[in-house]
C-alpha positions in Angstrom: 0.1 0.3 -0.4 2.8 2.6 0.4 1.7 5.9 1.1 -1.5 5.3 -0.1 -2.1 4.2 3.7 -2.1 7.6 4.8 -4.7 9.0 2.0 -7.8 9.3 4.8 -5.5 11.8 6.5 -5.1 14.0 3.7 -8.2 13.6 1.7 -10.5 15.7 3.7 -8.8 18.8 1.5 -10.7 18.0 -1.6 -14.3 18.3 0.7 -13.6 21.9 0.3 -14.4 23.1 -3.4 -17.7 21.0 -2.9 -18.4 22.9 0.0 -18.3 26.5 -1.9 -20.1 25.2 -5.1 -22.7 23.7 -2.5 -23.2 26.6 -0.7 -23.6 28.5 -3.9 -25.7 26.3 -5.9 -27.9 23.9 -3.6 -30.9 24.3 -1.7 -29.4 25.3 2.0 -30.9 21.9 3.6 -29.5 20.0 0.7 -26.2 21.3 1.4 -26.3 21.2 5.2 -27.7 17.4 4.6 -24.1 16.4 2.4 -21.4 18.8 3.8 -22.6 16.9 7.7 -22.6 13.5 5.7 -19.1 13.7 3.6 -17.7 15.6 6.9 -18.5 12.6 8.6 -17.6 9.6 6.4 -14.2 11.6 6.1 -14.1 12.1 9.8 -14.7 8.2 10.8 -12.2 6.8 7.9 -9.9 9.3 9.2 -10.0 8.2 13.0 -9.8 4.6 12.0 -6.5 5.1 9.9 -4.9 6.2 12.7 -6.6 3.6 14.9 -4.9 1.1 12.2 -1.8 3.1 12.2 -1.7 2.9 15.8 -1.9 -1.4 15.9 0.4 -2.0 13.0 2.9 1.1 14.1 3.0 -0.6 17.8 2.2 -4.0 17.4 6.3 -5.1 17.3 7.0 -3.4 20.7 8.2 -5.4 23.3 5.7 -6.1 26.2 2.8 -4.9 23.3 -0.2 -7.1 24.0 -0.9 -7.0 20.8 -0.9 -10.2 18.6 2.8 -11.1 17.0 1.7 -11.3 13.7 0.6 -8.0 13.4 4.6 -7.6 13.8 5.1 -9.6 10.6 7.3 -7.9 8.0 4.0 -8.3 5.6 2.1 -5.8 7.7 4.8 -3.7 8.7 5.6 -3.0 4.5 1.7 -2.2 4.1 2.8 1.5 6.7 6.3 3.5 5.3 8.0 4.4 8.3 5.8 1.9 10.6 7.6 2.1 13.9 7.2 6.1 13.7 3.9 6.5 12.5 3.0 4.4 15.2 4.4 6.2 17.5 2.9 9.4 16.0 -0.9 8.1 15.3 -1.0 7.6 19.3 -0.6 10.8 20.2 -2.5 11.9 17.4 -5.4 9.7 18.1 -5.2 11.0 21.7 -5.7 14.4 20.7 -8.5 13.5 18.7 -10.6 11.8 21.4 -9.6 14.1 23.8 -10.7 17.3 21.5 -14.3 15.7 21.1 -14.5 14.8 24.6 -14.3 18.5 25.3 -16.6 19.1 22.0 -19.2 16.7 23.5 -18.3 18.2 27.3 -18.7 22.0 26.2 -22.0 21.8 24.1 -24.3 19.6 26.9 -22.8 22.1 29.5 -23.9 25.0 27.6 -27.4 23.0 26.8 -27.5 22.8 31.2 -26.9 25.6 31.8 -29.7 27.4 29.4 -32.1 25.1 30.6 -31.6 25.6 34.0 -32.7 29.6 32.7 -35.8 28.1 32.2 -36.6 26.4 36.0 -38.2 29.6 36.8 -40.7 29.9 34.2 -43.9 29.1 34.8 -45.2 28.8 31.3 -44.2 25.4 29.3 -44.7 26.9 25.9 -42.9 26.5 22.7 -41.4 29.7 23.5 -40.2 31.5 26.4 -40.1 34.8 26.6 -37.7 36.6 29.0 -37.9 39.4 30.9 -34.5 41.4 29.9 -33.2 44.5 28.0 -30.8 42.6 26.2 -31.8 41.7 22.5 -31.2 37.8 21.5 -33.0 35.5 20.4 -32.0 31.3 20.2 -33.2 28.0 19.6 -32.3 26.2 22.6 -32.3 22.0 21.6 -33.7 19.6 24.2 -36.9 17.7 25.4 -38.7 19.5 23.9 -36.9 22.4 22.6 -38.0 25.5 23.0 -37.5 28.9 21.5 -36.1 31.9 24.2 -36.2 35.6 23.0 -36.1 38.6 25.3 -38.5 41.5 25.7 -35.8 43.8 24.4 -35.1 41.6 21.6 -39.1 41.8 20.7 -39.7 45.5 21.5 -37.2 46.4 18.7 -38.7 44.4 16.3 -42.0 45.1 14.2 -45.3 42.4 14.6 -44.3 40.6 11.3 -40.9 41.1 11.9 -41.1 38.5 15.3 -43.2 36.5 13.4 -40.2 35.8 11.0 -37.6 35.7 13.8 -39.8 33.0 15.8 -40.3 30.9 12.2 -37.0 31.0 12.1 -36.0 30.0 15.2 -38.7 27.0 14.9 -37.2 26.0 12.3 -33.8 25.2 14.2 -35.6 23.1 16.4 -37.4 21.7 13.8 -34.2 20.7 11.2 -32.4 19.4 14.2 -29.5 21.9 13.4 -27.5 21.6 16.1 -27.1 17.9 15.5 -25.6 18.7 11.5 -23.7 21.3 13.7 -22.4 19.2 16.3 -21.3 16.2 13.7 -19.5 18.7 11.6 -17.9 20.1 15.1 -16.8 16.3 15.7 -15.6 16.1 12.1 -13.1 18.6 12.9 -11.9 17.4 16.4 -11.2 14.3 14.1 -9.1 15.8 11.6 -8.4 19.6 11.3 -8.9 19.5 7.5 -12.4 19.3 7.6 -12.9 22.3 10.1 -14.2 24.4 7.6 -17.0 22.4 7.1 -18.7 23.6 10.2 -18.7 27.5 9.2 -20.1 26.1 5.8 -22.8 23.8 7.5 -23.6 27.0 9.6 -24.1 29.2 6.9 -25.8 26.4 5.1 -28.8 26.0 8.4 -29.0 29.6 9.5 -30.2 29.6 5.2 -32.3 26.7 5.6 -34.1 28.6 8.9 -34.6 31.8 6.7 -36.1 30.0 3.6 -38.6 28.5 6.4 -39.2 32.0 7.9 -39.9 33.6 4.6 -42.3 30.7 3.6 -44.2 31.0 7.1 -44.5 34.0 6.6 -44.7 34.6 2.8 -42.6 37.8 2.7 -39.2 37.2 1.6 -38.3 41.0 1.9 -39.9 41.5 5.5 -37.6 38.2 6.4 -34.7 39.9 5.1 -35.4 42.5 7.0 -35.6 40.7 10.4 -32.8 39.0 9.8 -30.8 41.7 9.2 -32.2 43.9 11.9 -32.3 41.2 14.2 -28.2 40.9 13.8 -27.4 44.5 14.3 -29.1 44.6 17.6 -27.6 41.5 18.9 -24.3 41.7 17.8 -23.8 44.6 19.8 -25.1 42.9 22.9 -23.4 39.9 22.4 -20.0 41.1 24.0 -21.6 41.9 27.3 -24.4 39.0 27.4 -25.3 38.4 31.0 -26.2 34.7 29.4 -23.3 33.3 27.6 -24.0 30.0 27.5 -26.9 30.9 24.7 -24.3 31.8 23.0 -23.2 28.1 21.8 -26.7 27.6 20.0 -26.1 31.0 17.6 -25.2 31.0 14.2 -25.3 33.9 12.4 -23.4 33.4 9.8 -22.9 36.0 7.1 -25.8 38.1 7.5 -25.3 40.3 4.5 -25.2 37.1 1.9 -28.0 36.2 3.9 -30.2 38.9 3.3 -28.8 38.8 -0.3 -30.2 35.4 -1.0 -33.7 36.2 0.6 -33.5 39.5 -1.5 -33.5 37.1 -4.6 -35.3 34.4 -6.2 -36.7 31.3 -3.9 -34.0 28.6 -4.2 -35.6 25.2 -6.0 -35.9 21.9 -4.3 -33.4 20.8 -6.7 -30.6 23.2 -6.7 -28.0 21.5 -8.5 -26.9 24.3 -11.7 -27.4 22.7 -15.1 -24.6 20.3 -16.1 -23.7 22.2 -19.4 -23.0 24.8 -17.5 -19.5 26.4 -16.3 -21.0 26.3 -12.7 -22.7 23.2 -13.7 -20.0 21.4 -14.7 -17.8 22.6 -12.0 -20.1 21.0 -9.7 -19.9 17.8 -11.5 -15.9 17.7 -11.1 -16.1 18.8 -7.2 -18.7 16.3 -6.7 -17.2 13.4 -8.4 -13.9 14.1 -6.7 -15.2 14.5 -3.3 -16.9 10.8 -4.3 -14.0 9.3 -5.4 -11.8 10.9 -2.1 -14.5 9.2 0.1 -14.2 5.9 -1.7 -10.4 6.2 -1.6 -10.4 6.5 2.1 -12.5 4.0 2.7 -10.8 1.6 0.5 -7.2 2.7 2.4 -9.0 2.3 5.7 -10.5 -1.5 4.7 -7.2 -2.9 2.6 -5.2 -2.1 6.3 -7.7 -3.6 8.3 -7.9 -7.0 5.6 -4.0 -7.1 5.9 -4.0 -7.0 9.6 -6.7 -10.0 9.5 -4.6 -12.0 7.0 -1.8 -12.3 9.3 -4.3 -12.9 12.1 -5.7 -15.8 10.6 -3.9 -16.7 7.5 
């Protein structure tokens, strides 16, 4: 296999072109799901590759509890510089596990802190209005999920703008957007090359919620105005927010791009550009490259596993 055994660790670089094309040409719902799925697959392949490199690279060390057959020359030849790669992989795998544990712990700690804020409220409705002059609005996941909005935010918006804002936050809950964001965040912990996906998926989920809000209100221009106004008035308050834990669930994204998209036409459900256009050809090439990269990553991980299996039972 040679250097190809390291492919799962570097192939996540190929996902970046399709991330940009997906943001521009796909419906935001399709783009968010596609990018999350690709990121999760590449992250799993990368982690499996690290595990197998640890096994192969350290099997021949004295006192190692692994089977002696895993240190056969045939197995070691599958990995260039097997001892160095194995020891380095131990460190990298430990960093991956720690980073994922920290990310998960922070996520659920923020959720617990935010839900504690709601314990004193008498209302159990989906929308929880908090008496606070600071303007903010968040979709708080949970069982059940709730929309948190301050009186300061509601006071600064008109009636239709409030409807658009609440519809936007409800769309986050209905679409389980926090799960998509958590998945790509963990993918970035597994392989730093996948970290840009979180920004891309964050933008797509915001656009997804924007489109749902526009559909609910029936007024794209008012929704665009609500998005821009809410972002402007909450940005200045975010630095001194009294509930910093809630900020973990806010993904404002590039607001000018979101407003511009809302002022444009409704994106088609099948939003892939026509194949005969330059954008369509570029999208096809990028999609094919990402699919090939994913298959190559899976193939490298499976091939290394089969070599170990053959050494064990052969």
